[in-house]
C-alpha positions in Angstrom: 15.1 -3.5 -2.1 17.8 -6.0 -1.1 20.4 -6.1 -3.8 21.0 -9.7 -5.0 22.6 -9.2 -8.4 26.2 -10.4 -8.0 27.6 -7.9 -10.5 25.9 -5.0 -8.7 27.2 -6.3 -5.3 30.8 -6.4 -6.6 30.4 -2.9 -8.1 28.9 -1.5 -4.9 31.5 -3.2 -2.7 34.3 -1.7 -4.8 32.6 1.7 -4.6 32.6 1.3 -0.8 36.3 0.5 -0.7 37.0 3.5 -2.9 34.6 5.8 -1.0 33.1 6.9 -4.3 31.0 10.1 -3.8 29.0 9.3 -7.0 27.4 6.2 -5.2 26.1 8.2 -2.2 22.4 7.5 -1.9 22.6 4.8 -4.6 23.1 2.0 -2.0 23.2 1.5 1.7 25.4 -1.2 3.1 24.5 -3.2 6.1 27.3 -4.6 8.1 26.3 -8.0 9.7 28.9 -8.0 12.4 28.0 -4.6 13.8 24.3 -4.2 12.8 25.0 -0.7 11.4 24.5 0.6 7.9 26.6 3.1 5.9 26.9 5.1 2.7 29.6 4.7 0.1 31.9 7.4 1.5 32.0 6.1 5.1 35.5 6.6 6.7 35.1 3.6 9.0 37.2 0.4 8.6 35.9 -1.6 5.7 34.1 -4.9 6.4 34.7 -8.1 4.4 32.4 -8.7 1.5 30.9 -11.8 3.1 29.8 -9.6 6.1 27.8 -7.0 4.1 24.4 -6.7 2.4 23.3 -3.9 0.1 19.9 -2.1 0.1 18.6 0.5 -2.3 17.0 2.7 0.4 18.0 3.4 4.0 14.4 2.6 5.1 14.9 -1.0 4.1 18.2 -1.1 6.1 16.3 0.3 9.1 13.4 -2.2 8.6 15.9 -5.1 8.7 17.3 -4.1 12.0 20.4 -2.0 11.0 21.2 1.2 12.8 22.6 4.4 11.2 26.4 4.6 11.4 27.6 7.4 13.7 30.5 8.1 11.5 29.0 8.7 8.1 25.4 9.4 9.3 23.8 7.8 6.2 20.2 9.0 6.6 21.4 12.6 6.8 24.3 12.8 4.4 22.7 10.6 1.7 19.9 13.0 1.2 21.6 16.3 1.9 21.6 18.7 -1.0 24.9 19.0 -2.9 26.8 22.2 -2.4 25.6 23.6 -5.7 22.0 22.9 -4.8 22.4 24.4 -1.3 23.8 27.5 -2.9 20.8 27.8 -5.2 18.3 27.3 -2.4 20.1 30.0 -0.3 19.9 32.3 -3.3 16.1 31.8 -3.5 15.6 32.3 0.2 17.7 35.5 0.3 16.1 36.9 -2.8 12.5 35.6 -2.8 11.3 38.1 -5.4 14.0 37.4 -8.0 13.5 35.1 -11.0 16.7 33.1 -11.2 17.6 31.9 -14.7 19.8 29.0 -15.8 22.2 31.6 -17.2 22.5 33.3 -13.8 23.1 29.9 -12.1 26.0 29.2 -14.5 27.5 32.6 -13.8 27.8 31.5 -10.2 29.3 28.1 -11.2 26.0 26.3 -10.4 25.0 23.6 -12.8 21.3 24.0 -13.7 21.2 20.3 -14.7 22.4 19.2 -11.3 19.9 21.5 -9.5 17.1 20.4 -11.8 17.7 16.6 -11.2 18.0 17.0 -7.4 14.7 19.0 -7.1 12.9 16.5 -9.4 14.1 13.6 -7.2 13.6 15.1 -3.8 10.8 17.6 -4.2 9.0 16.1 -7.2 9.2 19.5 -9.0 11.7 21.6 -11.0 13.9 24.3 -9.5 11.9 26.8 -11.5 8.6 25.6 -10.0 10.2 25.7 -6.5 11.3 29.3 -6.8 8.1 30.3 -8.5 6.2 29.1 -5.4 8.5 31.2 -3.2 7.8 34.3 -5.3 4.0 33.7 -5.1 4.2 33.2 -1.4 6.0 36.5 -1.0 3.4 38.2 -3.2 0.6 36.5 -1.2 2.0 37.9 2.1 2.3 41.4 0.6 -1.2 41.3 -0.9 -2.6 40.3 2.5 -1.0 43.4 3.9 -2.7 45.6 1.3 -0.2 45.8 -1.5 -1.5 46.5 -5.0 -1.7 43.4 -7.2 0.1 45.2 -10.1 3.0 46.2 -7.9 3.1 42.7 -6.4 3.3 41.1 -9.8 6.1 43.3 -11.2 8.0 43.2 -7.9 8.2 39.5 -8.1 9.5 39.3 -11.6 6.3 38.9 -13.6 6.2 40.8 -16.9 2.4 40.9 -17.1 -0.5 41.1 -14.6 -2.3 38.3 -16.5 0.6 35.9 -16.2 0.9 36.7 -12.5 -2.8 36.2 -12.0 -2.8 32.9 -13.8 0.1 31.4 -11.8 -1.3 32.9 -8.5 -4.7 31.3 -9.0 -3.2 28.0 -10.0 -1.0 27.8 -6.9 -3.1 29.6 -4.3 -6.5 28.6 -5.5 -8.0 32.1 -5.9 -7.2 35.3 -7.7 -5.0 38.0 -6.2 -8.1 40.1 -5.6 -9.9 37.4 -3.6 -7.4 36.5 -0.9 -8.8 38.4 2.0 -9.9 35.2 3.9 -7.7 32.8 2.0 -4.9 30.8 3.7 -2.0 28.9 2.3 0.0 25.9 3.6 3.8 26.3 3.2 5.9 23.1 2.8 9.6 22.7 3.4 12.1 19.9 3.9 14.5 19.1 6.7 17.1 16.3 7.2 17.2 14.2 10.4 19.3 11.1 11.5 16.3 9.0 10.5 15.9 10.5 7.1 14.4 13.6 5.4 11.1 15.0 6.6 8.5 17.3 5.1 7.2 20.1 7.4 4.0 22.1 6.6 2.8 25.2 8.4 0.0 27.8 8.2 0.1 31.2 9.7 -1.1 29.6 13.0 1.5 26.9 13.3 2.9 23.5 12.2 0.2 21.3 10.6 2.3 18.4 9.3 5.7 16.9 10.1 6.3 13.5 8.4 9.1 11.4 7.0 9.1 11.8 3.2 8.6 8.0 2.7 5.6 7.7 5.1 2.8 5.5 3.8 -0.2 7.4 2.5 1.6 10.8 2.6 -0.1 12.0 -0.6 -3.4 11.2 1.1 -2.4 13.3 4.1 -1.6 16.2 1.9 -5.0 16.0 0.2 -6.9 15.7 3.5 -4.9 18.6 5.0 -5.7 20.9 2.1 -9.4 20.1 2.4 -9.5 20.6 6.2 -7.6 23.9 6.1 -9.2 25.0 2.8 -5.8 26.0 1.4 -3.3 24.9 -1.2 0.2 23.6 -0.4 3.1 25.6 -1.9 6.8 25.6 -1.2 8.0 28.3 1.3 9.1 29.0 4.8 7.7 31.0 7.7 8.7 31.6 11.3 7.0 28.4 12.5 9.0 26.3 10.0 12.2 28.0 11.0 11.5 27.4 14.6 10.6 23.7 14.2 13.7 23.0 12.2 15.8 24.2 15.2 13.7 22.4 17.7 13.9 19.1 15.8 17.6 19.5 15.4 17.9 19.9 19.2 15.6 16.9 19.8 17.8 14.6 17.8 20.9 16.0 19.5 19.3 14.9 22.8 19.1 18.5 24.2 15.4 19.1 23.8 12.7 17.1 25.6 9.7 19.4 25.0 8.6 21.5 22.1 7.6 25.2 22.0 6.5 25.6 18.4 2.8 26.5 17.8 0.6 23.8 16.2 -2.3 23.9 13.8 -3.9 20.5 13.9 -7.4 20.3 12.3 -9.4 17.2 13.1 -12.5 15.8 14.8 -13.1 16.5 18.4 -12.2 12.9 19.3 -9.0 13.1 17.3 -8.0 16.3 19.0 -8.7 14.8 22.4 -6.5 11.8 21.6 -3.7 14.0 20.2 -3.8 16.1 23.4 -3.5 12.9 25.5 -0.4 12.0 23.4 1.3 15.2 24.3 1.0 14.4 28.0 3.1 11.2 27.7 6.4 12.1 29.3 9.6 12.1 27.3 11.5 8.8 27.7 8.3 6.8 28.7 5.8 4.8 26.8 2.1 4.0 27.2 -0.4 1.6 25.6 -3.6 2.3 23.6 -5.6 1.0 26.5 -4.0 3.5 28.9 -4.5 6.3 26.5 -8.2 5.4 26.2 -8.5 5.5 30.0 -6.7 8.8 30.1 -9.4 10.4 27.9 -12.1 8.7 30.0 -13.2 6.4 27.3 -11.6 3.0 28.2 -13.5 1.0 25.5 -12.4 3.3 22.7 -9.1 1.5 22.1 -9.5 1.0 18.4 -10.8 4.6 18.0 -7.7 5.8 19.8 -5.4 3.8 17.6 -7.2 5.2 14.5 -6.8 8.8 15.8 -3.1 8.2 16.5 -2.8 6.9 12.9 -4.3 10.2 11.7 -1.8 12.3 13.6 0.1 14.4 11.0 2.7 15.9 13.3 5.1 13.1 14.2 7.6 13.4 17.1 6.1 16.6 18.5 2.7 14.9 19.0 4.5 11.7 20.1 2.4 8.8 18.8 5.6 6.8 18.7 5.4 6.5 22.5 2.3 4.3 22.3 3.0 0.6 22.1 1.0 -2.6 22.3 -0.2 -4.0 25.7 2.4 -6.7 25.5 5.2 -4.3 24.8 5.1 -5.0 21.0 6.1 -2.1 18.7 2.8 -1.7 16.8 1.6 0.6 14.0 3.7 3.6 13.1 3.5 5.4 9.8 7.2 6.2 9.7 8.1 2.5 10.1 8.5 0.3 13.2 12.3 0.6 13.3 12.1 4.4 13.4 9.6 4.0 16.3 12.0 1.7 18.1 14.9 4.2 17.5 12.9 7.2 18.8 11.9 5.3 22.0 15.5 4.2 22.6 16.8 7.7 21.8 14.5 9.3 24.4 15.2 6.6 27.1 18.9 7.2 26.6 18.6 11.0 27.1 15.7 11.1 29.6 17.9 10.9 32.7 20.3 13.5 31.5 20.2 16.6 33.7 21.2 19.0 30.9 18.3 21.4 30.4 16.5 21.6 27.1 17.8 24.2 24.7 15.1 26.9 24.1 
C-alpha cells in the first residue's frame, strides 16, 4: 500500500536518514529520480523528501515500476532471518531429532520471542511447530527404511508412543504403521533478489517453486496435496538443497539451465505445455500462439495460457518467457514487474560466454 499519512512519511524518512535497523521490512522507499527502491538501512546517498514515496511491501514498489537497489538489495535483506533466527534454524537442521526448548534457546543468547514472531510472520507457524515437522520428517524417513516405531518416537524426543502417533498422523496423514506407500511433500523457504520463495519437493523432485506472495498460493498447496496424495510439512531434502544452489546461480547470471529433478503432476495437456515451456531458450521469449503451434495444436491458445497459469514451478519451467502477440507482458502469477525483470535479467546475461556453474 502507498503510504499517504504525512506523519508516517516524516517518520519513515527520518528512519531512512538514520538508517534504522528496526524499520527494515516496515517500509520500502521508491526514489523517483532513479526509479530504484530501498530499505531503511541503505548506504546510498539519501534522496530529498520530495523525491521519495513509501510503500508497505516491496511487491507494490515493483508493481509501480521501481527496481531493487543494488546496494541494499531490499527484496533479499528485508526478508532475511535475523542472526538469532538463522542460528535457531541451523540448530534444527543440524539436530533434526532434538526438541529445542525456550530455555535452551536463551542459553545460547537466542530470544524465543524474536524467533517466535519471525516464524509466525514468515512461515505462518511457531518455531516449535517448525521443528516438530523436522523431527516428524526424520522419523518418517527412518520408518520408511524399516525402523521400529517405538525407537523412532523416543529417538526424536517424544516421551510416549501415543503422543508421537497422534502428531505423526496429524502431519503425515496416516499412522506410523501405515506409511509403506505414503509420500510427503517437504516445504522450505529461500530468498532471491525478487523476494522470498517457497520450494516444495517430494522424493522424486521439485514440485513447487513460487514467490510467497503469489496469488492463489494456498489453492496451489491444496491442489498439490491432492494430486500427490501427500501432506506438506517443513523440511529439506537433496532436491531442495540442489535447487537453492541452482536458483542462487541463476540470479547471479551464471546459470542458464537447470539440472534439478522435477515432479510435476498434471493433466497430459498441461505436461505437454510445460515441456514446451522448457524448450524456450534462455534470453528469448515466445508467444502463446507460438507455444500452441509447437505442441501441434495451434488453436489451443487459451488452453496453453491456462496450462501456463497452472505451472507451479516458476523460473525452472519458464512461463515468464511467454508474452502476448503484441509484445505485451501478460499474465504472470508472480507479478508483471517480476516477469519483466526476469526477461531483462536473462537478456542481459544471454550473450555472456561464461559457462553455467554446475
